[in-house]
N, CA, C and O of each residue as an XYZ file, in Angstrom:
576
protein
N      51.658    -37.095     48.208
C      52.392    -36.454     47.134
C      51.473    -36.256     45.950
O      50.703    -37.157     45.618
N      51.528    -35.117     45.307
C      50.674    -34.792     44.166
C      51.246    -35.428     42.903
O      52.349    -35.067     42.493
N      50.515    -36.388     42.254
C      51.026    -37.027     41.045
C      51.032    -36.077     39.846
O      51.722    -36.343     38.862
N      50.289    -34.991     39.908
C      50.264    -33.982     38.869
C      50.967    -32.747     39.412
O      50.325    -31.958     40.105
N      52.218    -32.543     39.143
C      52.916    -31.420     39.742
C      52.297    -30.066     39.397
O      52.464    -29.108     40.152
N      51.591    -29.969     38.280
C      50.994    -28.703     37.876
C      49.541    -28.574     38.308
O      48.924    -27.532     38.084
N      48.979    -29.615     38.926
C      47.578    -29.615     39.312
C      47.446    -29.994     40.781
O      48.308    -30.694     41.311
N      46.372    -29.543     41.459
C      46.191    -29.906     42.876
C      45.707    -31.340     43.040
O      45.269    -31.976     42.081
N      45.793    -31.838     44.267
C      45.255    -33.154     44.599
C      43.746    -33.138     44.373
O      43.097    -32.117     44.600
N      43.188    -34.254     43.929
C      41.768    -34.358     43.619
C      40.991    -34.947     44.781
O      41.544    -35.685     45.596
N      39.703    -34.619     44.858
C      38.820    -35.170     45.895
C      38.069    -36.360     45.338
O      37.666    -36.346     44.175
N      37.875    -37.385     46.141
C      37.115    -38.568     45.759
C      35.884    -38.677     46.636
O      35.914    -38.308     47.810
N      34.791    -39.190     46.060
C      33.575    -39.401     46.847
C      32.864    -40.641     46.326
O      33.023    -41.003     45.160
N      32.084    -41.292     47.176
C      31.252    -42.419     46.762
C      29.833    -42.139     47.226
O      29.601    -41.701     48.352
N      28.881    -42.406     46.322
C      27.475    -42.174     46.625
C      26.688    -43.395     46.204
O      26.811    -43.842     45.063
N      25.880    -43.948     47.096
C      25.068    -45.129     46.770
C      23.722    -44.693     46.224
O      23.315    -43.546     46.411
N      23.026    -45.602     45.548
C      21.658    -45.358     45.128
C      21.463    -45.156     43.648
O      20.370    -44.760     43.243
N      22.460    -45.404     42.808
C      22.317    -45.209     41.368
C      22.516    -46.537     40.658
O      23.383    -47.323     41.041
N      21.733    -46.788     39.643
C      21.873    -47.999     38.846
C      21.988    -47.599     37.389
O      21.121    -46.892     36.877
N      23.038    -48.034     36.710
C      23.195    -47.760     35.287
C      22.588    -48.892     34.479
O      21.779    -48.650     33.583
N      22.963    -50.105     34.780
C      22.468    -51.262     34.052
C      22.638    -52.485     34.926
O      23.482    -52.509     35.822
N      21.849    -53.481     34.667
C      21.961    -54.727     35.422
C      22.323    -55.825     34.428
O      21.596    -56.069     33.465
N      23.433    -56.470     34.669
C      23.885    -57.564     33.819
C      23.937    -58.835     34.636
O      24.154    -58.774     35.846
N      23.743    -59.994     34.010
C      23.884    -61.238     34.761
C      25.328    -61.407     35.231
O      26.264    -60.934     34.587
N      25.490    -62.082     36.353
C      26.830    -62.332     36.881
C      27.627    -63.160     35.884
O      27.083    -64.042     35.219
N      28.924    -62.870     35.785
C      29.785    -63.640     34.897
C      29.982    -65.029     35.484
O      29.938    -65.216     36.700
N      30.197    -65.985     34.618
C      30.413    -67.351     35.081
C      31.696    -67.456     35.897
O      31.797    -68.304     36.785
N      32.696    -66.586     35.601
C      33.977    -66.682     36.287
C      34.052    -65.798     37.529
O      35.135    -65.630     38.088
N      32.938    -65.232     37.974
C      32.951    -64.445     39.200
C      32.192    -63.145     39.055
O      31.492    -62.937     38.064
N      32.325    -62.259     40.044
C      31.596    -60.994     40.034
C      31.970    -60.124     38.849
O      33.072    -60.219     38.308
N      31.032    -59.272     38.456
C      31.272    -58.333     37.382
C      30.717    -56.979     37.742
O      29.919    -56.848     38.670
N      31.147    -55.957     36.996
C      30.657    -54.606     37.204
C      30.308    -53.986     35.865
O      31.103    -54.008     34.925
N      29.115    -53.437     35.793
C      28.707    -52.613     34.655
C      28.955    -51.178     35.079
O      28.583    -50.785     36.184
N      29.579    -50.393     34.214
C      30.004    -49.060     34.584
C      29.790    -48.095     33.427
O      29.902    -48.481     32.264
N      29.478    -46.823     33.748
C      29.307    -45.800     32.717
C      29.677    -44.438     33.271
O      29.394    -44.134     34.430
N      30.306    -43.619     32.447
C      30.636    -42.246     32.817
C      29.411    -41.376     32.550
O      28.767    -41.505     31.509
N      29.090    -40.482     33.499
C      27.898    -39.643     33.379
C      28.213    -38.193     33.747
O      29.174    -37.904     34.460
N      27.372    -37.295     33.238
C      27.379    -35.885     33.617
C      25.925    -35.484     33.796
O      25.092    -35.756     32.931
N      25.616    -34.840     34.913
C      24.248    -34.419     35.222
C      23.252    -35.575     35.104
O      22.131    -35.387     34.631
N      23.665    -36.768     35.536
C      22.789    -37.928     35.533
C      22.588    -38.575     34.177
O      21.792    -39.507     34.064
N      23.286    -38.111     33.135
C      23.146    -38.673     31.785
C      24.445    -39.325     31.357
O      25.528    -38.779     31.565
N      24.325    -40.504     30.754
C      25.492    -41.215     30.247
C      26.114    -40.402     29.118
O      25.402    -39.889     28.255
N      27.441    -40.283     29.122
C      28.177    -39.603     28.059
C      28.588    -40.694     27.067
O      29.606    -41.359     27.263
N      27.786    -40.880     25.986
C      28.001    -42.030     25.107
C      29.334    -42.026     24.367
O      29.898    -43.092     24.118
N      29.852    -40.844     24.009
C      31.115    -40.823     23.272
C      32.323    -40.768     24.193
O      33.458    -40.884     23.729
N      32.097    -40.593     25.499
C      33.189    -40.591     26.468
C      34.129    -39.412     26.332
O      35.288    -39.504     26.738
N      33.655    -38.286     25.761
C      34.500    -37.111     25.589
C      33.972    -35.993     26.484
O      32.790    -35.650     26.443
N      34.876    -35.430     27.296
C      34.531    -34.390     28.248
C      35.319    -33.121     27.955
O      36.365    -33.169     27.308
N      34.820    -31.999     28.426
C      35.510    -30.720     28.321
C      36.478    -30.557     29.490
O      36.256    -31.154     30.543
N      37.542    -29.769     29.340
C      38.456    -29.543     30.453
C      37.784    -28.915     31.681
O      38.334    -28.994     32.779
N      36.624    -28.302     31.523
C      35.944    -27.659     32.644
C      34.796    -28.502     33.205
O      34.006    -27.992     34.000
N      34.680    -29.760     32.823
C      33.684    -30.648     33.418
C      33.890    -30.639     34.932
O      34.995    -30.914     35.400
N      32.838    -30.323     35.716
C      33.006    -30.169     37.170
C      33.579    -31.393     37.879
O      34.391    -31.258     38.794
N      33.164    -32.569     37.464
C      33.713    -33.784     38.060
C      33.429    -34.944     37.124
O      32.441    -34.954     36.390
N      34.315    -35.912     37.171
C      34.076    -37.174     36.472
C      33.263    -38.033     37.430
O      33.606    -38.154     38.606
N      32.187    -38.630     36.926
C      31.367    -39.513     37.754
C      31.228    -40.841     37.029
O      30.855    -40.882     35.857
N      31.527    -41.910     37.721
C      31.379    -43.254     37.174
C      30.324    -43.977     38.008
O      30.560    -44.320     39.167
N      29.149    -44.207     37.400
C      28.099    -44.986     38.055
C      28.370    -46.457     37.769
O      28.817    -46.816     36.680
N      28.096    -47.298     38.750
C      28.360    -48.727     38.553
C      27.288    -49.564     39.234
O      26.586    -49.113     40.139
N      27.192    -50.789     38.767
C      26.336    -51.801     39.393
C      27.096    -53.114     39.335
O      27.491    -53.568     38.261
N      27.297    -53.718     40.491
C      28.006    -54.995     40.532
C      27.003    -56.134     40.529
O      25.922    -56.032     41.109
N      27.373    -57.212     39.871
C      26.555    -58.422     39.866
C      27.429    -59.586     40.307
O      28.583    -59.710     39.896
N      26.865    -60.421     41.137
C      27.616    -61.562     41.644
C      28.505    -61.212     42.819
O      29.333    -62.023     43.233
N      28.346    -60.010     43.364
C      29.110    -59.625     44.552
C      28.267    -59.907     45.788
O      27.041    -59.990     45.722
N      28.951    -60.051     46.912
C      28.270    -60.352     48.174
C      28.583    -59.270     49.204
O      29.609    -58.594     49.127
N      27.686    -59.126     50.159
C      27.923    -58.203     51.265
C      29.290    -58.522     51.870
O      29.602    -59.679     52.152
N      30.100    -57.478     52.066
C      31.437    -57.665     52.615
C      32.543    -57.713     51.570
O      33.721    -57.689     51.924
N      32.182    -57.782     50.272
C      33.210    -57.729     49.236
C      33.861    -56.354     49.237
O      33.239    -55.364     49.623
N      35.107    -56.297     48.806
C      35.844    -55.051     48.737
C      35.777    -54.510     47.303
O      36.141    -55.206     46.355
N      35.309    -53.264     47.153
C      35.299    -52.583     45.857
C      36.353    -51.486     45.897
O      36.520    -50.804     46.908
N      37.062    -51.326     44.782
C      38.098    -50.298     44.694
C      38.030    -49.641     43.331
O      37.810    -50.307     42.320
N      38.219    -48.333     43.308
C      38.275    -47.596     42.055
C      39.639    -46.925     41.970
O      40.177    -46.448     42.969
N      40.186    -46.896     40.763
C      41.459    -46.246     40.497
C      41.284    -45.357     39.271
O      40.962    -45.843     38.187
N      41.498    -44.047     39.447
C      41.430    -43.071     38.340
C      42.843    -42.892     37.804
O      43.784    -42.708     38.577
N      42.998    -42.947     36.475
C      44.324    -42.916     35.858
C      44.338    -41.952     34.675
O      43.431    -41.970     33.843
N      45.372    -41.110     34.603
C      45.629    -40.282     33.420
C      46.552    -41.101     32.521
O      47.748    -41.222     32.788
N      45.977    -41.669     31.442
C      46.777    -42.518     30.548
C      47.806    -41.710     29.773
O      48.983    -42.067     29.720
N      47.347    -40.611     29.168
C      48.223    -39.798     28.325
C      47.714    -38.364     28.342
O      46.736    -38.037     27.669
N      48.381    -37.511     29.112
C      48.027    -36.087     29.189
C      49.220    -35.226     28.799
O      49.416    -34.135     29.333
N      50.009    -35.731     27.864
C      51.151    -34.984     27.348
C      52.187    -34.710     28.423
O      52.550    -35.589     29.204
N      52.657    -33.461     28.443
C      53.723    -33.076     29.378
C      53.226    -32.788     30.791
O      54.031    -32.509     31.680
N      51.914    -32.850     31.015
C      51.363    -32.541     32.343
C      51.753    -33.604     33.363
O      51.982    -33.293     34.531
N      51.827    -34.854     32.923
C      52.180    -35.951     33.833
C      52.688    -37.138     33.012
O      52.376    -37.252     31.827
N      53.466    -38.018     33.639
C      53.927    -39.225     32.935
C      52.741    -40.123     32.548
O      51.677    -40.040     33.162
N      52.922    -40.980     31.531
C      51.852    -41.918     31.144
C      51.414    -42.777     32.329
O      52.219    -43.159     33.178
N      50.116    -43.068     32.360
C      49.506    -43.940     33.371
C      49.713    -43.444     34.805
O      49.975    -44.232     35.713
N      49.591    -42.138     34.992
C      49.703    -41.541     36.321
C      48.420    -41.756     37.121
O      47.349    -41.356     36.666
N      48.498    -42.377     38.302
C      47.307    -42.507     39.152
C      46.876    -41.122     39.657
O      47.706    -40.329     40.103
N      45.567    -40.845     39.580
C      45.023    -39.569     40.048
C      44.378    -39.696     41.414
O      44.370    -38.741     42.191
N      43.848    -40.842     41.705
C      43.179    -41.053     42.979
C      42.673    -42.474     43.071
O      42.535    -43.174     42.067
N      42.402    -42.882     44.290
C      41.946    -44.247     44.544
C      41.022    -44.219     45.756
O      41.220    -43.442     46.690
N      40.014    -45.078     45.723
C      39.123    -45.213     46.864
C      38.728    -46.672     46.979
O      38.562    -47.369     45.979
N      38.581    -47.120     48.217
C      38.218    -48.504     48.472
C      37.189    -48.527     49.595
O      37.262    -47.731     50.531
N      36.240    -49.437     49.495
C      35.269    -49.614     50.574
C      34.724    -51.029     50.529
O      34.909    -51.749     49.548
N      34.052    -51.417     51.596
C      33.440    -52.731     51.713
C      31.944    -52.594     51.477
O      31.297    -51.710     52.038
N      31.397    -53.475     50.640
C      29.974    -53.389     50.300
C      29.106    -53.741     51.502
O      29.475    -54.573     52.330
N      27.950    -53.095     51.581
C      27.006    -53.343     52.664
C      25.857    -54.223     52.249
O      24.965    -54.507     53.048
N      25.870    -54.664     50.989
C      24.783    -55.505     50.477
C      25.276    -56.279     49.265
O      26.319    -55.952     48.699
N      24.530    -57.305     48.863
C      24.833    -58.054     47.647
C      24.540    -57.172     46.427
O      23.724    -56.254     46.499
N      25.211    -57.460     45.313
C      24.986    -56.746     44.047
C      24.881    -55.244     44.275
O      23.849    -54.626     44.010
N      25.953    -54.684     44.762
C      26.032    -53.287     45.165
C      25.994    -52.334     43.968
O      26.449    -52.683     42.879
N      25.456    -51.145     44.170
C      25.494    -50.107     43.131
C      25.798    -48.765     43.771
O      25.494    -48.536     44.942
N      26.403    -47.881     42.987
C      26.787    -46.581     43.519
C      27.524    -45.768     42.485
O      27.422    -46.027     41.286
N      28.267    -44.784     42.949
C      29.008    -43.903     42.049
C      30.305    -43.474     42.702
O      30.366    -43.247     43.910
N      31.334    -43.368     41.892
C      32.600    -42.801     42.304
C      32.771    -41.496     41.534
O      32.384    -41.408     40.369
N      33.343    -40.493     42.171
C      33.570    -39.243     41.455
C      34.964    -38.699     41.738
O      35.572    -38.981     42.770
N      35.443    -37.916     40.792
C      36.743    -37.277     40.888
C      36.527    -35.818     40.504
O      36.171    -35.530     39.361
N      36.737    -34.888     41.447
C      36.452    -33.474     41.238
C      37.519    -32.784     40.398
O      38.701    -33.121     40.458
N      37.068    -31.810     39.617
C      37.926    -31.036     38.725
C      38.919    -30.200     39.528
O      38.550    -29.569     40.519
N      40.173    -30.199     39.099
C      41.137    -29.301     39.724
C      40.813    -27.849     39.344
O      40.123    -27.612     38.353
N      41.296    -26.898     40.107
C      40.982    -25.484     39.888
C      41.305    -25.016     38.468
O      40.586    -24.188     37.909
N      42.362    -25.533     37.895
C      42.763    -25.098     36.551
C      42.126    -25.930     35.447
O      42.432    -25.715     34.274
N      41.261    -26.861     35.780
C      40.605    -27.708     34.779
C      41.381    -28.985     34.520
O      42.516    -29.156     34.966
N      40.729    -29.878     33.784
C      41.347    -31.163     33.444
C      42.357    -30.976     32.325
O      42.145    -30.170     31.419
N      43.442    -31.709     32.386
C      44.413    -31.715     31.292
C      43.797    -32.441     30.094
O      43.130    -33.463     30.255
N      44.021    -31.917     28.918
C      43.553    -32.561     27.693
C      44.309    -33.872     27.529
O      45.528    -33.919     27.698
N      43.583    -34.931     27.202
C      44.229    -36.220     26.995
C      43.317    -37.391     27.238
O      42.093    -37.259     27.244
N      43.932    -38.549     27.440
C      43.214    -39.810     27.610
C      43.300    -40.267     29.067
O      44.343    -40.170     29.714
N      42.160    -40.769     29.559
C      42.034    -41.210     30.943
C      41.337    -42.572     30.979
O      40.779    -43.029     29.981
N      41.384    -43.207     32.155
C      40.571    -44.405     32.373
C      40.266    -44.515     33.858
O      40.977    -43.980     34.708
N      39.192    -45.223     34.135
C      38.837    -45.556     35.510
C      38.758    -47.079     35.568
O      38.130    -47.708     34.716
N      39.395    -47.666     36.573
C      39.382    -49.114     36.756
C      38.612    -49.433     38.025
O      38.808    -48.790     39.056
N      37.735    -50.430     37.950
C      36.981    -50.868     39.116
C      37.352    -52.310     39.427
O      37.352    -53.176     38.552
N      37.671    -52.545     40.701
C      38.121    -53.851     41.170
C      37.141    -54.424     42.183
O      36.543    -53.691     42.970
N      36.985    -55.739     42.155
C      36.235    -56.464     43.172
C      37.218    -57.417     43.824
O      37.779    -58.291     43.162
N      37.428    -57.247     45.133
C      38.365    -58.099     45.880
C      39.718    -58.206     45.178
O      40.264    -59.298     45.015
N      40.248    -57.051     44.765
C      41.566    -56.918     44.137
C      41.666    -57.521     42.735
O      42.767    -57.639     42.198
N      40.546    -57.901     42.139
C      40.539    -58.397     40.768
C      39.890    -57.347     39.875
O      38.784    -56.888     40.164
N      40.567    -56.960     38.790
C      40.007    -55.980     37.867
C      38.706    -56.514     37.285
O      38.691    -57.578     36.666
N      37.611    -55.777     37.482
C      36.301    -56.199     36.983
C      35.934    -55.468     35.700
O      35.322    -56.055     34.808
N      36.303    -54.183     35.595
C      36.015    -53.429     34.381
C      36.906    -52.202     34.335
O      37.439    -51.758     35.352
N      37.056    -51.667     33.138
C      37.826    -50.454     32.920
C      37.059    -49.619     31.896
O      36.594    -50.145     30.884
N      36.929    -48.318     32.160
C      36.228    -47.420     31.245
C      37.207    -46.340     30.813
O      37.791    -45.649     31.648
N      37.385    -46.196     29.494
C      38.270    -45.170     28.947
C      37.447    -43.958     28.561
O      36.310    -44.081     28.103
N      38.039    -42.774     28.752
C      37.382    -41.541     28.343
C      38.443    -40.509     27.995
O      39.627    -40.695     28.276
N      38.000    -39.415     27.379
C      38.906    -38.402     26.851
C      38.481    -37.020     27.294
O      37.289    -36.744     27.435
N      39.442    -36.160     27.511
C      39.192    -34.740     27.726
C      39.752    -34.025     26.488
O      40.915    -34.205     26.126
N      38.900    -33.212     25.847
C      39.302    -32.545     24.614
C      38.845    -31.088     24.600
O      37.791    -30.750     25.138
N      39.642    -30.244     23.985
C      39.263    -28.845     23.766
C      38.196    -28.800     22.691
O      38.153    -29.665     21.816
N      37.336    -27.799     22.753
C      36.378    -27.573     21.684
C      35.170    -28.487     21.673
O      34.399    -28.471     20.714
N      34.984    -29.295     22.728
C      33.775    -30.120     22.790
C      32.686    -29.315     23.501
O      32.983    -28.367     24.229
N      31.450    -29.690     23.292
C      30.329    -29.011     23.955
C      30.476    -29.149     25.452
O      30.943    -30.176     25.946
N      30.079    -28.117     26.177
C      30.165    -28.162     27.645
C      29.341    -29.313     28.179
O      28.226    -29.563     27.719
N      29.900    -30.014     29.155
C      29.218    -31.160     29.775
C      28.458    -30.703     30.986
O      27.814    -31.512     31.653
């Protein structure tokens, strides 16, 4: 079922081989460092244009072991009348093939563009929330 009645279902992909940052493992368990990027560059202000081709979240886990389960959840927090608050846009889960895994999750732009508003991506390790990154889609920002 399409959570955005006015927008098509989104495609998800995972790509290994990218490292954003390496942080020491948290004392209370695994952690994930995460950053939103466009064309391989971190978007420091977290603001994207409605025509950004895809949202990409690069991550690096620390304190994780081969066989741990990683999951990403893309959420539209507030996109006005386009969808209810905190609407899930997509989810992907996989099992790591190595310790301290790194990679990228992406969410492709719908044909009509992204709805203006607030979004977040949540990354989980073994069903425990490890990090959340908030970002915004706004009109009138420089093309990403």
